N, CA, C and O atoms as a Tinker XYZ file with bonds, in Angstrom:
   324  protein
     1  N    100.119000   85.675000  102.919000    73     2
     2  CA   100.541000   85.148000  104.201000    64     1     3
     3  C    101.874000   84.427000  104.050000    63     2     4     5
     4  O    102.059000   83.652000  103.112000    81     3
     5  N    102.779000   84.673000  104.944000    73     3     6
     6  CA   104.074000   83.989000  104.911000    64     5     7
     7  C    103.963000   82.639000  105.578000    63     6     8     9
     8  O    103.196000   82.434000  106.519000    81     7
     9  N    104.756000   81.730000  105.057000    73     7    10
    10  CA   104.846000   80.414000  105.685000    64     9    11
    11  C    106.063000   80.440000  106.587000    63    10    12    13
    12  O    107.131000   80.903000  106.187000    81    11
    13  N    105.906000   79.947000  107.794000    73    11    14
    14  CA   107.012000   79.955000  108.755000    64    13    15
    15  C    108.101000   78.995000  108.295000    63    14    16    17
    16  O    107.826000   77.850000  107.938000    81    15
    17  N    109.324000   79.471000  108.307000    73    15    18
    18  CA   110.469000   78.631000  107.979000    64    17    19
    19  C    111.037000   78.043000  109.250000    63    18    20    21
    20  O    110.460000   78.200000  110.326000    81    19
    21  N    112.176000   77.359000  109.132000    73    19    22
    22  CA   112.751000   76.722000  110.318000    64    21    23
    23  C    113.164000   77.721000  111.400000    63    22    24    25
    24  O    113.187000   77.374000  112.581000    81    23
    25  N    113.492000   78.962000  111.009000    73    23    26
    26  CA   113.960000   79.954000  111.988000    64    25    27
    27  C    113.018000   81.143000  112.112000    63    26    28    29
    28  O    113.359000   82.151000  112.731000    81    27
    29  N    111.826000   81.023000  111.518000    73    27    30
    30  CA   110.881000   82.126000  111.574000    64    29    31
    31  C    109.636000   81.696000  112.347000    63    30    32    33
    32  O    109.075000   80.631000  112.088000    81    31
    33  N    109.214000   82.519000  113.286000    73    31    34
    34  CA   107.965000   82.187000  113.990000    64    33    35
    35  C    106.789000   82.398000  113.033000    63    34    36    37
    36  O    106.897000   83.185000  112.093000    81    35
    37  N    105.686000   81.716000  113.256000    73    35    38
    38  CA   104.521000   81.927000  112.390000    64    37    39
    39  C    103.999000   83.345000  112.568000    63    38    40    41
    40  O    104.171000   83.943000  113.631000    81    39
    41  N    103.360000   83.891000  111.526000    73    39    42
    42  CA   102.829000   85.253000  111.663000    64    41    43
    43  C    101.732000   85.275000  112.720000    63    42    44    45
    44  O    101.024000   84.285000  112.903000    81    43
    45  N    101.591000   86.397000  113.414000    73    43    46
    46  CA   100.555000   86.472000  114.455000    64    45    47
    47  C     99.170000   86.414000  113.815000    63    46    48    49
    48  O     98.991000   86.871000  112.686000    81    47
    49  N     98.200000   85.862000  114.517000    73    47    50
    50  CA    96.839000   85.838000  113.968000    64    49    51
    51  C     96.290000   87.259000  113.910000    63    50    52    53
    52  O     96.751000   88.131000  114.647000    81    51
    53  N     95.305000   87.502000  113.035000    73    51    54
    54  CA    94.738000   88.852000  112.957000    64    53    55
    55  C     94.122000   89.259000  114.294000    63    54    56    57
    56  O     93.535000   88.440000  115.002000    81    55
    57  N     94.269000   90.535000  114.619000    73    55    58
    58  CA    93.686000   91.032000  115.869000    64    57    59
    59  C     92.170000   91.169000  115.705000    63    58    60    61
    60  O     91.644000   91.069000  114.597000    81    59
    61  N     91.485000   91.397000  116.809000    73    59    62
    62  CA    90.027000   91.595000  116.752000    64    61    63
    63  C     89.682000   92.793000  115.886000    63    62    64    65
    64  O     88.696000   92.772000  115.149000    81    63
    65  N     90.509000   93.853000  115.978000    73    63    66
    66  CA    90.248000   95.051000  115.175000    64    65    67
    67  C     90.355000   94.734000  113.691000    63    66    68    69
    68  O     89.538000   95.193000  112.893000    81    67
    69  N     91.360000   93.952000  113.321000    73    67    70
    70  CA    91.572000   93.620000  111.906000    64    69    71
    71  C     90.434000   92.772000  111.344000    63    70    72    73
    72  O     90.225000   92.742000  110.132000    81    71
    73  N     89.702000   92.088000  112.212000    73    71    74
    74  CA    88.590000   91.247000  111.770000    64    73    75
    75  C     87.241000   91.931000  111.963000    63    74    76    77
    76  O     86.204000   91.332000  111.675000    81    75
    77  N     87.233000   93.173000  112.443000    73    75    78
    78  CA    85.972000   93.839000  112.766000    64    77    79
    79  C     85.132000   94.083000  111.514000    63    78    80    81
    80  O     85.662000   94.300000  110.425000    81    79
    81  N     83.820000   94.044000  111.693000    73    79    82
    82  CA    82.909000   94.247000  110.577000    64    81    83
    83  C     83.034000   95.665000  110.021000    63    82    84    85
    84  O     82.892000   95.874000  108.816000    81    83
    85  N     83.297000   96.637000  110.891000    73    83    86
    86  CA    83.466000   98.020000  110.431000    64    85    87
    87  C     84.659000   98.174000  109.512000    63    86    88    89
    88  O     84.555000   98.791000  108.452000    81    87
    89  N     85.791000   97.617000  109.910000    73    87    90
    90  CA    86.996000   97.701000  109.080000    64    89    91
    91  C     86.806000   96.910000  107.788000    63    90    92    93
    92  O     87.221000   97.357000  106.718000    81    91
    93  N     86.191000   95.757000  107.882000    73    91    94
    94  CA    85.924000   94.940000  106.702000    64    93    95
    95  C     85.011000   95.690000  105.727000    63    94    96    97
    96  O     85.202000   95.615000  104.513000    81    95
    97  N     84.031000   96.406000  106.253000    73    95    98
    98  CA    83.126000   97.195000  105.411000    64    97    99
    99  C     83.884000   98.303000  104.696000    63    98   100   101
   100  O     83.660000   98.541000  103.509000    81    99
   101  N     84.775000   98.979000  105.406000    73    99   102
   102  CA    85.584000  100.034000  104.793000    64   101   103
   103  C     86.408000   99.476000  103.639000    63   102   104   105
   104  O     86.466000  100.075000  102.564000    81   103
   105  N     87.042000   98.335000  103.862000    73   103   106
   106  CA    87.849000   97.704000  102.807000    64   105   107
   107  C     86.971000   97.245000  101.645000    63   106   108   109
   108  O     87.358000   97.361000  100.482000    81   107
   109  N     85.785000   96.723000  101.968000    73   107   110
   110  CA    84.852000   96.259000  100.938000    64   109   111
   111  C     84.420000   97.428000  100.052000    63   110   112   113
   112  O     84.413000   97.307000   98.827000    81   111
   113  N     84.063000   98.553000  100.661000    73   111   114
   114  CA    83.637000   99.730000   99.897000    64   113   115
   115  C     84.782000  100.233000   99.021000    63   114   116   117
   116  O     84.548000  100.668000   97.894000    81   115
   117  N     86.013000  100.180000   99.521000    73   115   118
   118  CA    87.170000  100.573000   98.709000    64   117   119
   119  C     87.296000   99.674000   97.483000    63   118   120   121
   120  O     87.555000  100.155000   96.380000    81   119
   121  N     87.113000   98.371000   97.676000    73   119   122
   122  CA    87.153000   97.443000   96.539000    64   121   123
   123  C     86.064000   97.785000   95.528000    63   122   124   125
   124  O     86.304000   97.768000   94.321000    81   123
   125  N     84.881000   98.091000   96.017000    73   123   126
   126  CA    83.768000   98.427000   95.129000    64   125   127
   127  C     84.054000   99.718000   94.364000    63   126   128   129
   128  O     83.720000   99.821000   93.184000    81   127
   129  N     84.667000  100.699000   95.019000    73   127   130
   130  CA    85.000000  101.956000   94.348000    64   129   131
   131  C     86.046000  101.746000   93.255000    63   130   132   133
   132  O     86.049000  102.457000   92.250000    81   131
   133  N     86.936000  100.770000   93.450000    73   131   134
   134  CA    87.993000  100.497000   92.480000    64   133   135
   135  C     87.566000   99.497000   91.407000    63   134   136   137
   136  O     88.299000   99.275000   90.443000    81   135
   137  N     86.390000   98.894000   91.564000    73   135   138
   138  CA    85.942000   97.837000   90.657000    64   137   139
   139  C     85.708000   98.365000   89.243000    63   138   140   141
   140  O     85.199000   99.466000   89.034000    81   139
   141  N     86.103000   97.529000   88.286000    73   139   142
   142  CA    85.913000   97.875000   86.880000    64   141   143
   143  C     84.416000   97.967000   86.596000    63   142   144   145
   144  O     83.657000   97.066000   86.954000    81   143
   145  N     84.000000   99.038000   85.963000    73   143   146
   146  CA    82.593000   99.283000   85.625000    64   145   147
   147  C     81.685000   99.353000   86.851000    63   146   148   149
   148  O     80.464000   99.281000   86.717000    81   147
   149  N     82.265000   99.493000   88.040000    73   147   150
   150  CA    81.468000   99.590000   89.252000    64   149   151
   151  C     80.808000   98.292000   89.681000    63   150   152   153
   152  O     79.926000   98.298000   90.540000    81   151
   153  N     81.229000   97.166000   89.085000    73   151   154
   154  CA    80.659000   95.856000   89.413000    64   153   155
   155  C     81.702000   95.054000   90.174000    63   154   156   157
   156  O     82.843000   94.927000   89.728000    81   155
   157  N     81.313000   94.514000   91.318000    73   155   158
   158  CA    82.240000   93.759000   92.158000    64   157   159
   159  C     81.781000   92.318000   92.293000    63   158   160   161
   160  O     80.635000   92.051000   92.655000    81   159
   161  N     82.686000   91.391000   91.997000    73   159   162
   162  CA    82.428000   89.964000   92.178000    64   161   163
   163  C     82.628000   89.630000   93.657000    63   162   164   165
   164  O     83.694000   89.888000   94.215000    81   163
   165  N     81.613000   89.062000   94.284000    73   163   166
   166  CA    81.664000   88.818000   95.728000    64   165   167
   167  C     82.671000   87.741000   96.108000    63   166   168   169
   168  O     83.277000   87.817000   97.177000    81   167
   169  N     82.860000   86.740000   95.254000    73   167   170
   170  CA    83.844000   85.702000   95.554000    64   169   171
   171  C     85.250000   86.297000   95.515000    63   170   172   173
   172  O     86.073000   86.015000   96.386000    81   171
   173  N     85.520000   87.118000   94.506000    73   171   174
   174  CA    86.827000   87.771000   94.408000    64   173   175
   175  C     87.049000   88.700000   95.603000    63   174   176   177
   176  O     88.157000   88.772000   96.135000    81   175
   177  N     86.001000   89.407000   96.022000    73   175   178
   178  CA    86.114000   90.300000   97.181000    64   177   179
   179  C     86.436000   89.502000   98.435000    63   178   180   181
   180  O     87.291000   89.906000   99.224000    81   179
   181  N     85.763000   88.378000   98.627000    73   179   182
   182  CA    86.019000   87.531000   99.801000    64   181   183
   183  C     87.453000   87.023000   99.788000    63   182   184   185
   184  O     88.106000   86.979000  100.830000    81   183
   185  N     87.948000   86.638000   98.609000    73   183   186
   186  CA    89.332000   86.168000   98.491000    64   185   187
   187  C     90.316000   87.302000   98.771000    63   186   188   189
   188  O     91.278000   87.121000   99.518000    81   187
   189  N     90.076000   88.466000   98.175000    73   187   190
   190  CA    90.968000   89.617000   98.361000    64   189   191
   191  C     91.029000   90.049000   99.820000    63   190   192   193
   192  O     92.097000   90.386000  100.331000    81   191
   193  N     89.889000   90.038000  100.481000    73   191   194
   194  CA    89.825000   90.467000  101.881000    64   193   195
   195  C     90.170000   89.347000  102.852000    63   194   196   197
   196  O     90.155000   89.543000  104.068000    81   195
   197  N     90.480000   88.179000  102.318000    73   195   198
   198  CA    90.852000   87.004000  103.133000    64   197   199
   199  C     89.786000   86.699000  104.182000    63   198   200   201
   200  O     90.089000   86.463000  105.352000    81   199
   201  N     88.540000   86.711000  103.738000    73   199   202
   202  CA    87.415000   86.427000  104.626000    64   201   203
   203  C     87.179000   84.925000  104.649000    63   202   204   205
   204  O     86.960000   84.309000  103.606000    81   203
   205  N     87.224000   84.343000  105.831000    73   203   206
   206  CA    87.004000   82.896000  105.950000    64   205   207
   207  C     85.536000   82.546000  105.778000    63   206   208   209
   208  O     85.197000   81.511000  105.205000    81   207
   209  N     84.672000   83.414000  106.278000    73   207   210
   210  CA    83.233000   83.154000  106.200000    64   209   211
   211  C     82.591000   84.156000  105.248000    63   210   212   213
   212  O     82.599000   85.359000  105.506000    81   211
   213  N     82.040000   83.658000  104.155000    73   211   214
   214  CA    81.376000   84.549000  103.204000    64   213   215
   215  C     80.183000   85.248000  103.850000    63   214   216   217
   216  O     79.721000   86.279000  103.361000    81   215
   217  N     79.692000   84.689000  104.937000    73   215   218
   218  CA    78.570000   85.293000  105.652000    64   217   219
   219  C     78.872000   86.752000  106.004000    63   218   220   221
   220  O     77.971000   87.591000  105.984000    81   219
   221  N     80.130000   87.058000  106.326000    73   219   222
   222  CA    80.511000   88.442000  106.667000    64   221   223
   223  C     80.319000   89.361000  105.457000    63   222   224   225
   224  O     79.862000   90.495000  105.601000    81   223
   225  N     80.669000   88.868000  104.271000    73   223   226
   226  CA    80.474000   89.652000  103.046000    64   225   227
   227  C     78.976000   89.864000  102.819000    63   226   228   229
   228  O     78.548000   90.962000  102.463000    81   227
   229  N     78.185000   88.814000  103.026000    73   227   230
   230  CA    76.740000   88.933000  102.836000    64   229   231
   231  C     76.123000   89.884000  103.859000    63   230   232   233
   232  O     75.171000   90.594000  103.535000    81   231
   233  N     76.639000   89.915000  105.075000    73   231   234
   234  CA    76.160000   90.877000  106.075000    64   233   235
   235  C     76.355000   92.302000  105.560000    63   234   236   237
   236  O     75.459000   93.140000  105.662000    81   235
   237  N     77.534000   92.559000  105.008000    73   235   238
   238  CA    77.845000   93.896000  104.481000    64   237   239
   239  C     76.925000   94.231000  103.313000    63   238   240   241
   240  O     76.326000   95.307000  103.277000    81   239
   241  N     76.811000   93.303000  102.351000    73   239   242
   242  CA    75.991000   93.593000  101.165000    64   241   243
   243  C     74.515000   93.758000  101.531000    63   242   244   245
   244  O     73.823000   94.585000  100.937000    81   243
   245  N     74.028000   92.987000  102.496000    73   243   246
   246  CA    72.621000   93.119000  102.895000    64   245   247
   247  C     72.330000   94.494000  103.490000    63   246   248   249
   248  O     71.277000   95.072000  103.223000    81   247
   249  N     73.245000   95.016000  104.286000    73   247   250
   250  CA    73.049000   96.350000  104.868000    64   249   251
   251  C     73.130000   97.417000  103.781000    63   250   252   253
   252  O     72.275000   98.300000  103.717000    81   251
   253  N     74.151000   97.343000  102.925000    73   251   254
   254  CA    74.298000   98.344000  101.860000    64   253   255
   255  C     73.123000   98.300000  100.884000    63   254   256   257
   256  O     72.697000   99.330000  100.360000    81   255
   257  N     72.607000   97.094000  100.648000    73   255   258
   258  CA    71.428000   96.953000   99.789000    64   257   259
   259  C     70.189000   97.511000  100.495000    63   258   260   261
   260  O     69.336000   98.135000   99.863000    81   259
   261  N     70.098000   97.285000  101.791000    73   259   262
   262  CA    68.958000   97.766000  102.569000    64   261   263
   263  C     68.851000   99.277000  102.615000    63   262   264   265
   264  O     67.751000   99.817000  102.734000    81   263
   265  N     69.979000   99.966000  102.522000    73   263   266
   266  CA    69.956000  101.436000  102.529000    64   265   267
   267  C     70.113000  102.001000  101.114000    63   266   268   269
   268  O     70.467000  103.167000  100.935000    81   267
   269  N     69.845000  101.160000  100.121000    73   267   270
   270  CA    69.800000  101.553000   98.703000    64   269   271
   271  C     71.103000  102.118000   98.149000    63   270   272   273
   272  O     71.076000  103.005000   97.296000    81   271
   273  N     72.237000  101.619000   98.617000    73   271   274
   274  CA    73.514000  102.055000   98.051000    64   273   275
   275  C     73.984000  101.130000   96.940000    63   274   276   277
   276  O     74.640000  101.566000   95.994000    81   275
   277  N     73.646000   99.851000   97.057000    73   275   278
   278  CA    74.068000   98.877000   96.052000    64   277   279
   279  C     72.872000   98.035000   95.632000    63   278   280   281
   280  O     71.823000   98.047000   96.276000    81   279
   281  N     73.056000   97.302000   94.532000    73   279   282
   282  CA    72.059000   96.343000   94.081000    64   281   283
   283  C     72.769000   95.126000   93.529000    63   282   284   285
   284  O     73.912000   95.211000   93.082000    81   283
   285  N     72.085000   93.990000   93.564000    73   283   286
   286  CA    72.656000   92.766000   93.016000    64   285   287
   287  C     72.558000   92.823000   91.504000    63   286   288   289
   288  O     71.497000   93.101000   90.945000    81   287
   289  N     73.673000   92.556000   90.854000    73   287   290
   290  CA    73.687000   92.488000   89.395000    64   289   291
   291  C     73.420000   91.049000   88.974000    63   290   292   293
   292  O     72.703000   90.797000   88.005000    81   291
   293  N     74.001000   90.113000   89.707000    73   291   294
   294  CA    73.768000   88.683000   89.506000    64   293   295
   295  C     73.938000   88.025000   90.869000    63   294   296   297
   296  O     74.104000   88.708000   91.880000    81   295
   297  N     73.897000   86.697000   90.892000    73   295   298
   298  CA    73.983000   85.989000   92.171000    64   297   299
   299  C     75.244000   86.357000   92.951000    63   298   300   301
   300  O     75.193000   86.526000   94.170000    81   299
   301  N     76.376000   86.482000   92.255000    73   299   302
   302  CA    77.653000   86.714000   92.935000    64   301   303
   303  C     78.283000   88.066000   92.629000    63   302   304   305
   304  O     79.486000   88.236000   92.830000    81   303
   305  N     77.514000   89.019000   92.154000    73   303   306
   306  CA    78.102000   90.335000   91.905000    64   305   307
   307  C     77.114000   91.437000   92.275000    63   306   308   309
   308  O     75.897000   91.272000   92.200000    81   307
   309  N     77.692000   92.567000   92.675000    73   307   310
   310  CA    76.895000   93.724000   93.080000    64   309   311
   311  C     77.453000   94.969000   92.400000    63   310   312   313
   312  O     78.573000   94.963000   91.889000    81   311
   313  N     76.662000   96.031000   92.401000    73   311   314
   314  CA    77.107000   97.308000   91.838000    64   313   315
   315  C     76.442000   98.442000   92.594000    63   314   316   317
   316  O     75.442000   98.248000   93.286000    81   315
   317  N     77.023000   99.649000   92.449000    73   315   318
   318  CA    76.411000  100.837000   93.043000    64   317   319
   319  C     75.070000  101.073000   92.381000    63   318   320   321
   320  O     74.888000  100.743000   91.209000    81   319
   321  N     74.136000  101.636000   93.111000    73   319   322
   322  CA    72.832000  102.019000   92.540000    64   321   323
   323  C     72.950000  103.353000   91.866000    63   322   324
   324  O     71.969000  103.858000   91.321000    81   323
């Protein structure tokens, strides 16, 4: 994120589409596909995706876990099944 200077307006806030759960899920799955050894740290994912509420990440992981695509490796990491 850029910091506004004396002659620069602040960056616009993210649009509703940019914050949508569907788009966030797509980005999350991309991170998981690129993860080393197929294991993704949830805190790092939240930071990378600039998610203010970790609850959104947990919503995604709960659904993916519910349909048997991922499993928890530890408290803060998940992997493909």
